[in-house]
N, C-alpha and C positions, 0 to 999 in steps of 0.2 A: 504493500500500500504506500502511496505517495501523498504528501500534503501539497495541495494545489494552491498556488498564489492567487490573490484576488483577480477575478475575471471580469471586473466591472466594465472594462472597455468593450466587452461584447454585448453590453446592455445599454439602453438609453435611460440612465438614471442620473439626474443632476447631482452635483457634488454636495448640495445641502440636504439631500434626502438620505436618511438612514432607515432602510426597509428591512425589518425583521418579521415579515408577515407572509412568507411564501406559502404557509399552510392555508392562508385565506385565498390568495390569488397571486400567481407568480407573474413577474414581468416577462415580456417576450424577449428573446434574443434578437439582436438587430438583424441577424440573418433570417430568422423566422419572419420578422416583419417585412423584410424585403421580398421574400418569396410569397407571402400573402398578397402583397401589393401587385407583384407580377402575375399571380394567379387571378386576381380581380381584373387586371387589365386585359388578360388573355380572353376574357368573355367578350371583349369588344371586337375580336376577330374570330368569330365562331367557325368560319370557313377553314381555319387552320386546325380545328379539333378533329381528331380521328376517333374511331371506335376504341382503339387501344387506350386512349386517354381516360376512358371511363373506369379502367381497371388497374392501370400501372401503379398509381400512387398507393393504392391499398396493398398491392403485392409487395411494394418496397417496404411499407410499414410492417407487414408480417415478417419479412426477413430481418429487419432491424430489431423488432421486438424479441424475436427468437434468439438472436445473437446476444442481446443485452440481458434479457431477463430469464432465458431458458425456455424449455418446452419446444415442441415442433412448430414450425412456422404455420402449418395447416391448422393448428389449434387456435389461432388468433382471429378474432372478428373485430370489425370496426363498428363501434357503437357511439352514440352521442352523449351518453350520460350513465351514471351508476344505476339510476332507477330503471333505465332500459335494459342494462345487463342483468340486474337482479330479476327483472320481470321475465327475461328469457329463461333464467334458471328456474323460476317459479313455475313457468309453463311446462318446462321439461319434467319437473319433479311431480307436479300435481297429480298425474294419473296414477302414481304409485302410493299416494297418501290415502289414509282411511280415517274415519271418525275416531277421535281419541289419540291419534298420533300427535307428537309434540314437535314444535319448531322453536329453536332457541335463538334468541338475540340478546345482546348485552344492554345494560341500563344506559339510558340517554344516548343510544346509538343514533347515528344520523338518519333522518326520516327515510331516505331512499333505500335503506336496508330494512325498513320496518313495514312501510305501506304495502309493498308487493306481497309480503308474507301474511299481513293482516287479511288481504283479499283472498289469498289462497286458503288460509285457515277457515275463513267464512264459507268458502265454496265447498270444502270437503268435510267440514266439521272437525278440523284439527284444532289444537290449542297452541296459541302463541305464548311462550314462556320467556320471561325476562330474567336474566342473571343479574342480581343486584351488585352494586359496587363492592368489591372485596375489602374486607376490613384492613388487611395488611398489604393491599396493593397487588396481590397475586391474582391477576385476571385469569391466567391459564388454569390455576387450581380451582378457582370459583366456577369456571366453565365446565371443566372435566367432572367436577363433583355433581353436576346436573345431568351429565350424559349417561343414559342407559339405553336399553333396547327400545324403549318407547320414543326416543328422540330420533326422528327421521332426518331432520335438517338442522345444521348448525350454521348460522350466518354470523360471521365475526370479522372484525377489522384487524389489520396488522398492528395497529396501535389505536388508542382511543382518541377520537378526533378533538375532544374538548381539551384534554390536558397532556396528550402525547404519551400516556402510560403504555409501556411496552406489553404486548401480548405474545407469549411464547407459543407460536403456532405449531412448532414441532410436537409439543405436548398435546395440544388440542387435536392435531391431525391424527396422532396415534390413538387417542381415545375415540375419535370418530371411526377409524378403521376397525377398532376392536368391537364397537357397538353396531357397526354397519350403517352409521349415519352419513349423510351427504354433507360435504363441507363446501360452503360458499364463502369466499374471502373477498373483502373490499380492501384493496391495497392503495386506495387513493392518497392516504396521508403518509405513504412511505416509498412507493415504487418509484425508482429513479434516484432516490436519496439514501436508501438503506437496502442492502442486499436482501433478496428474497430467494430462499433455497427451494426453487420449484420442484426439483427432483426429490427432495426429502418430504416436502409437505404434500405434494400431489393433490392439490385442490380439485374438486369436481368442477368448480367454476371460480374464476378469479376475475374481478372487474376493477377498473381504475378510471377515474376521471382525469383527463390530461392537463387541466388548467392549473394544477398546483405543482407538484414535484416533477412532472414530466415537461414543465416549461412550455406547454403547448397551447394552442388557441382554445378558447372556450367553445364547447360543443364537440370536442374530440375526446374519445375514450377508447379503451381496449377491453375486450373480453377474451379470457382464455378458457376454452372448453376442453375438458379431458376427453380422451378418445371414447370413453364409455357413453358420452352424451351427444356425440356429434351427429347422430342420426335422429335426434329429437325434432319435434315440430318447432319451427322458428316462430318468433313473435309476429313477423309480417312476411308476406310472400312477395318479395321484391324480384323483379324480372332479372336483376343483375346477379342473382344467385343461381340462375339456371344454367345448365350445361351448354346451351347454345347462345348464351347472352352476347358473346363477342361477335357473333355474326348477325348484324342488324337486318340482313335480308331474310332471316329465318325466324324472327321473333314471333310471328303469328303462327308458327308451327310449335305450339306450346309444348315445352319439354316437361316431362315428368321427373327428370333427373336433376338433382342439385349439383352444383360444383362441389368438389371434394372438401373434406375437412369441415371447419367451422364457418366457411363462407356463407352458408345458408343463414347464419345469424347476423350477417352484416346489416346495418341500417340501410334502407332504401336510399338511393342517391348518395351513396358513400363517396362518390367522386366529386366532392365539393372543393371549393377553393381553399379551405382551411387545411387540407391534408399536406400541401407543400410546407406549410409552417410547422406542422407536427414532425414531418420528416427531418427538417433542419434541426429541430430540438433533439430528436432521438439520435441523430448523427453526432451532435455535440455531447450528449450524455454518454454515448458509446466511446467517444474519443477521450473524455475525462476518466471514464470508468466509475461505476457505481461505488465500488469499494473505496476508491480514492475520494469521491465526493463525501461519502459517509465519514471517513477518517478526518477530513478537513473540517466538516461541520461539527463533528464531535469535539474538536479542539476549541472551536469558537464557542460552542455551548458550554463547554467545561469552564471557560473563563467567565462566561456570564453567570453560570450556576454558582461559582465560588463567590462572586460579588453579591449575588442575591442572598446567599446564605449569611454573608457578613451583615447584610441589612435586615436579617430576621425573617426572610421569606421562608415558607415551608415548601420543600421540594420532595418529590418521590426519592426513594433510595436509589443509589446510582445504578444498581442492577435492574431497576424497573424503569429506566429511562431509555429512550431511543437516541441514536447519535445525532439526528438532524433537527429535532425540535424539542422544546422544553416547556413543561407546564409548572407554574408556581403560584402559591396562594400568598396573598398579602400578609405582612406581619400582623400578629394579633393586635387588635385594637385600631388598626389603620383602616380608614374609610376614604371615600373619594374616588373619582374617575381617573385613574392613573393613565388609562389608554388615551383619554381626551387631552390630558395635560401633556403627555408625550407628543401627541399629534401637533399641538401648538408649536412644538420645537422641531417639527418635521422628522420625528422619530415614530415609526409605525410598528405596533404590536397588536395583538387581538386579545379579547377576553371571551372565553367560552365557559358557560356555567360559572363556577367560582374560581376558575383558573386563568391567570394571565399566561398567554401563549407566546413564546419566543421562537421564531422560525426563520433563521437566516438562510442564505444560499451563498454561492461563490462570488456574488457581486458585493458582498459585505467586506468592508475594509477595517483595519485596526482603528482608523479614525472614527468610523461608525460605532464600533464597540466602545471607544472612549466616550463618545458623545452620549451613548445610552447610559453608561455607568455614571457619568457626571450628572446627567439629568435625574437619574434615580436617587443619587446622593442628595441632590438639591430638594427633590420633592418629598423625600422621606426623612429629612433632617429634623 
């Protein structure tokens, strides 16, 4: 692993902005912005567009995703959101569920991971079970304690989106395999910034929204579907998923055969102008290396955590933290809107629930860190 020096010159971030809020919404790489603009301009010359253009970008993304995150390229589908990906999983799983079966989600999970299962539970008479916050911060233990043969689906994130609490998916995945439970993973708050051991965890479905740690345009996401589920009914019947789709002269000869792999799960009109921006982002993430990104952000967050602890903030134990983002509770007795006060100084963090969330990326400089710490000293003195 190598520590990466600040990559701020690859982003359009003014010098007076200190942005520790990638978990909310990442800035675009300059290269991504350029490709998005070029893609938008290309629509002005439609006569230059060929049938291959409807498919090439998606295939490039499948190859990049496989090389960076693992899994076979045919397992990746292009989706617009987490809710879309989880809905694909829910539709695939629903025929196997029976009244009384249980579906597990974690407390205060992001709504996109809850609403599809609420609908599925209602349709089949299953029960949606919420795993409460663990008393000692051990999410994996709390989840596995709830898993038994009656649990047919476990929907879980790689870390909790509110406070970045780490969830050991190796432990959860083993419990799912032992119980025969289907594992659905939302990696939105980590994929691209924290290694994901795909071969070890072997999720049935893995979904990620790209506008955070994948540094991609809003509206782009990925869904990985294990081989077991690739013949499932898709959420929509897009013509671009059929075997004859690339031959525009034969589209009215309706094909009963899907393209191979997870392509049947692609969102319709996947060939949008946002895909070139996502390609640029994935290329850059691949060039940096996810392990190197994680190691670099871990050093940044370690310095922030040390300062927060000195100020009396309450942080999770170090083994329960992720390398790329950090959740902390205000010192006892402190009140006020710290997020708003920092914003006045052009320093950006988030608050989710009762946790302040610090989420830097490679565009952060030591000067940004110093400004953050000095501002915290001033506001909490």
